[in-house]
C-alpha positions as CSV (number, residue, x, y, z in Angstrom):
1,X,59.1,14.8,-63.1
2,X,60.8,16.6,-60.5
3,X,61.7,14.9,-57.1
4,X,59.7,16.8,-54.2
5,X,61.5,14.9,-51.7
6,X,64.0,17.0,-49.7
7,X,67.3,14.9,-50.1
8,X,69.5,15.4,-47.4
9,X,72.9,14.9,-47.9
10,X,74.6,12.5,-45.9
11,X,78.4,13.2,-44.5
12,X,80.5,10.0,-45.2
13,X,82.4,9.2,-42.2
14,X,81.1,11.4,-40.1
15,X,80.9,8.7,-37.4
16,X,85.2,8.7,-37.7
17,X,87.0,8.6,-34.7
18,X,89.6,11.2,-33.4
19,X,93.0,10.0,-34.7
20,X,95.2,8.8,-32.3
21,X,99.0,9.9,-32.5
22,X,101.3,7.0,-34.3
23,X,104.2,5.3,-32.4
24,X,107.4,4.3,-34.0
25,X,105.9,0.9,-35.4
26,X,102.7,2.2,-36.9
27,X,100.6,1.9,-33.8
28,X,99.3,3.9,-31.2
29,X,101.0,5.0,-28.5
30,X,98.9,4.5,-25.3
31,X,99.6,5.4,-21.2
32,X,98.1,2.6,-19.6
33,X,96.0,3.9,-16.2
34,X,95.5,0.4,-15.0
35,X,97.6,-2.9,-15.1
36,X,96.7,-4.9,-18.3
37,X,97.6,-8.5,-17.9
38,X,99.3,-9.5,-21.3
39,X,100.2,-5.9,-21.9
40,X,101.7,-3.8,-18.8
41,X,101.8,-2.6,-15.7
42,X,100.2,0.7,-14.6
43,X,102.3,3.8,-15.9
44,X,104.3,2.3,-18.8
45,X,103.7,3.3,-22.4
46,X,102.9,0.8,-24.8
47,X,102.3,0.4,-28.7
48,X,98.9,-0.9,-29.6
49,X,96.9,-1.5,-32.6
50,X,94.2,0.8,-33.2
51,X,90.9,-0.8,-33.1
52,X,92.4,-2.4,-29.4
53,X,92.6,1.3,-28.4
54,X,89.6,2.1,-29.6
55,X,87.3,-0.9,-28.8
56,X,88.6,-2.0,-25.7
57,X,91.4,0.2,-23.9
58,X,90.4,3.6,-24.0
59,X,86.6,3.0,-23.6
60,X,87.1,1.0,-20.5
61,X,89.5,3.3,-18.5
62,X,92.6,0.8,-18.7
63,X,94.2,3.6,-21.1
64,X,94.8,7.0,-22.3
65,X,97.1,9.1,-25.1
66,X,100.4,9.3,-24.3
67,X,100.8,12.7,-24.5
68,X,104.0,14.6,-23.6
69,X,102.3,15.8,-20.3
70,X,100.4,12.6,-19.2
71,X,103.7,11.4,-19.6
72,X,105.3,13.6,-17.1
73,X,102.4,13.5,-14.5
74,X,103.6,9.8,-14.3
75,X,107.0,10.4,-13.9
76,X,106.5,12.7,-11.3
77,X,103.8,10.5,-9.1
78,X,106.1,7.1,-9.9
79,X,106.8,7.0,-6.3
80,X,103.3,7.0,-5.4
81,X,102.3,4.4,-8.3
82,X,105.2,1.9,-6.8
83,X,103.6,2.7,-3.5
84,X,100.1,1.4,-4.4
85,X,101.7,-1.4,-6.7
86,X,103.1,-2.6,-3.3
87,X,100.0,-2.4,-1.1
88,X,98.0,-4.0,-4.0
89,X,100.7,-6.7,-4.4
90,X,100.9,-7.6,-0.4
91,X,97.0,-7.8,-0.6
92,X,97.0,-10.3,-3.5
93,X,99.6,-12.0,-1.9
94,X,97.6,-12.8,1.4
95,X,94.6,-13.4,-0.5
96,X,96.8,-16.3,-2.3
97,X,97.8,-17.4,0.9
98,X,94.1,-17.8,2.3
99,X,93.1,-19.0,-0.8
100,X,96.2,-21.9,-0.4
101,X,94.8,-22.9,2.9
102,X,91.4,-23.0,1.8
103,X,89.0,-25.5,1.1
104,X,85.4,-25.2,0.1
105,X,82.4,-28.0,-0.3
106,X,80.1,-27.9,-3.1
107,X,77.2,-30.2,-3.4
108,X,75.5,-31.3,-6.1
109,X,72.9,-34.1,-7.5
110,X,74.9,-37.3,-8.7
111,X,73.8,-40.7,-9.6
112,X,75.3,-43.8,-7.7
113,X,78.8,-43.9,-9.7
114,X,79.6,-40.7,-8.4
115,X,78.7,-38.9,-12.0
116,X,76.5,-35.3,-12.0
117,X,73.5,-34.5,-13.0
118,X,74.9,-31.4,-14.0
119,X,78.1,-29.8,-13.4
120,X,79.8,-27.6,-11.2
121,X,81.9,-24.2,-13.0
122,X,83.2,-20.8,-11.7
123,X,79.8,-19.1,-10.9
124,X,79.3,-22.2,-8.2
125,X,83.0,-21.7,-6.9
126,X,82.7,-18.1,-6.4
127,X,79.3,-18.6,-4.8
128,X,81.0,-21.3,-2.3
129,X,84.1,-18.6,-1.5
130,X,81.9,-15.8,-1.2
131,X,80.5,-18.3,2.0
132,X,84.1,-18.0,3.9
133,X,84.4,-14.5,2.6
134,X,86.6,-14.8,0.0
135,X,85.5,-12.6,-2.6
136,X,86.7,-13.7,-6.2
137,X,85.3,-13.0,-9.9
138,X,84.0,-15.5,-11.9
139,X,87.2,-14.6,-14.5
140,X,89.7,-15.1,-11.8
141,X,89.0,-19.0,-11.5
142,X,90.8,-21.2,-13.9
143,X,89.2,-24.3,-14.9
144,X,90.3,-26.9,-17.6
145,X,86.7,-28.1,-17.6
146,X,83.5,-28.2,-16.1
147,X,83.6,-30.2,-12.6
148,X,81.5,-33.4,-13.9
149,X,82.5,-35.7,-11.3
150,X,82.2,-36.4,-7.3
151,X,85.9,-35.5,-5.6
152,X,88.3,-33.6,-4.8
153,X,89.8,-30.6,-7.1
154,X,92.5,-28.6,-7.1
155,X,91.5,-25.7,-9.0
156,X,93.8,-22.7,-10.4
157,X,93.0,-19.0,-9.2
158,X,94.6,-15.8,-11.0
159,X,94.8,-13.4,-8.9
160,X,97.3,-10.7,-11.2
161,X,100.0,-11.1,-13.6
162,X,102.5,-12.5,-11.1
163,X,100.3,-14.0,-8.7
164,X,98.6,-17.4,-8.8
165,X,96.8,-19.5,-6.5
166,X,94.8,-22.7,-5.8
167,X,91.8,-23.7,-4.0
168,X,90.6,-27.0,-2.8
169,X,86.9,-27.9,-4.5
170,X,85.5,-30.5,-2.7
171,X,82.3,-32.2,-4.6
172,X,79.8,-34.0,-2.4
173,X,76.7,-35.6,-3.0
174,X,73.5,-33.4,-1.7
175,X,72.2,-35.3,1.4
176,X,68.1,-35.5,1.3
177,X,66.6,-35.3,4.3
178,X,64.1,-37.7,5.3
C-alpha cells in the first residue's frame, strides 16, 4: 500500500548557529562589551571556546564578534572607555569604604545555646544592607557557608574584579514583645 501521508523533509541542522570567526588558538575571538571578572576588561579582545561564546557571552550582551570595524571603534573610543572605567572604579571604591564602616543587625530565632532554628544567608544580608541604603546583589556576598549561630561575622563582599570589601553582620536573637 502506498503511504498516503505527506512526509515533510526535515532539514538537518536547520537550527545551526552562525559560525564565528576562529582565533589563532582555535577558539572564538570576541570583543568584550562589558568587563567579565575572570576573562577581561571592557574593550579587550579575548579568545574563548565556542560554547561559552554562543551560550553565555553573546546572549547576555557581554561580548560581540571581534571584527575589524569593532576593533577600530574601540580604539577610537578608548579614552572615553577609560574615563567611564575610572568613574565606575571610584564609585566602587567609595561603596567599599562605606561597607567597611557599616554594621548590620539581623534578628533570627535561636535556642538558649545560641543556635539558630534556620540560617542566615546572602538574601537576608542584602535586605539588611538595603535598609541602610547600601544596594548590593546576592551574588556579591561571599559567604563560606550559611550563618547558623548568634554572633558577629565579617562577611566578604565582591564588588568588582579588583575591589573587595567587608561588612560586619550581627546575628541577634529575636526579641518577643510581651
